[in-house]
C-alpha positions in Angstrom: -13.0 21.6 -18.5 -10.0 20.1 -20.3 -10.2 16.3 -20.3 -6.5 16.1 -19.3 -7.2 18.3 -16.3 -10.1 16.1 -15.3 -8.0 13.0 -15.6 -5.2 14.7 -13.6 -7.6 15.7 -10.9 -9.0 12.2 -10.6 -5.6 10.6 -10.4 -4.2 13.2 -7.9 -7.3 13.3 -5.6 -8.6 9.8 -5.8 -6.4 7.2 -7.3 -3.0 8.1 -5.8 -4.3 8.5 -2.2 -6.0 5.1 -2.5 -2.8 3.5 -3.8 -0.8 5.1 -1.0 -3.3 3.8 1.6 -3.2 0.3 0.2 0.6 0.5 0.1 0.6 1.4 3.8 -1.7 -1.5 4.6 0.6 -3.9 2.7 3.6 -2.6 4.7 1.7 -3.1 8.0 0.6 -6.6 7.0 4.2 -7.5 6.0 5.5 -6.1 9.3 2.8 -8.0 11.3 4.1 -11.2 9.6 7.6 -10.4 10.6 6.5 -9.7 14.2 4.6 -13.1 14.3 7.5 -14.9 12.8 10.0 -13.5 15.4 7.6 -13.7 18.3 6.7 -17.4 17.7 10.2 -18.6 17.0 9.6 -21.8 19.0 6.4 -22.9 17.2 6.9 -24.0 13.6 3.1 -23.7 12.9 3.0 -20.1 14.1 6.3 -19.3 12.2 4.7 -20.7 9.1 1.7 -18.4 9.6 4.0 -15.4 10.0 5.8 -16.4 6.9 2.6 -16.6 4.9 1.7 -13.1 6.1 5.1 -11.8 5.1 4.6 -13.4 1.6 1.2 -11.8 1.1 2.4 -8.5 2.4 5.3 -8.6 -0.1 3.0 -9.5 -2.9 0.7 -6.6 -2.0 3.7 -4.3 -2.0 4.7 -5.4 -5.4 1.2 -5.0 -6.8 0.8 -1.5 -5.3 4.3 -0.3 -6.6 3.5 -1.8 -10.0 0.1 -0.1 -10.1 1.8 3.2 -9.3 4.3 2.7 -12.0 1.7 1.8 -14.6 -0.3 4.9 -13.7 2.8 7.0 -14.1 3.5 5.3 -17.5 -0.1 6.1 -18.6 0.2 9.7 -17.4 3.4 10.1 -19.3 2.1 8.5 -22.5 -1.1 10.7 -22.4 0.8 13.8 -21.5 -1.2 14.4 -18.4 
């Protein structure tokens, strides 16, 4: 088997679905933070908790999008 084909199969069948799943989890975590922030508008402590969830969700989104971009860069560099 061609090493490029093996790498392409690993990326397409394992790595990309895992990144997509983690991206979906980060989006849900961010949206949960927004929901908490809006739902608990009267409590500053609960709003702060929602804001922290939004922050970590946004960080997770950034990391997953960066990982996807780095993988595409590597694939392009290696000609996979």
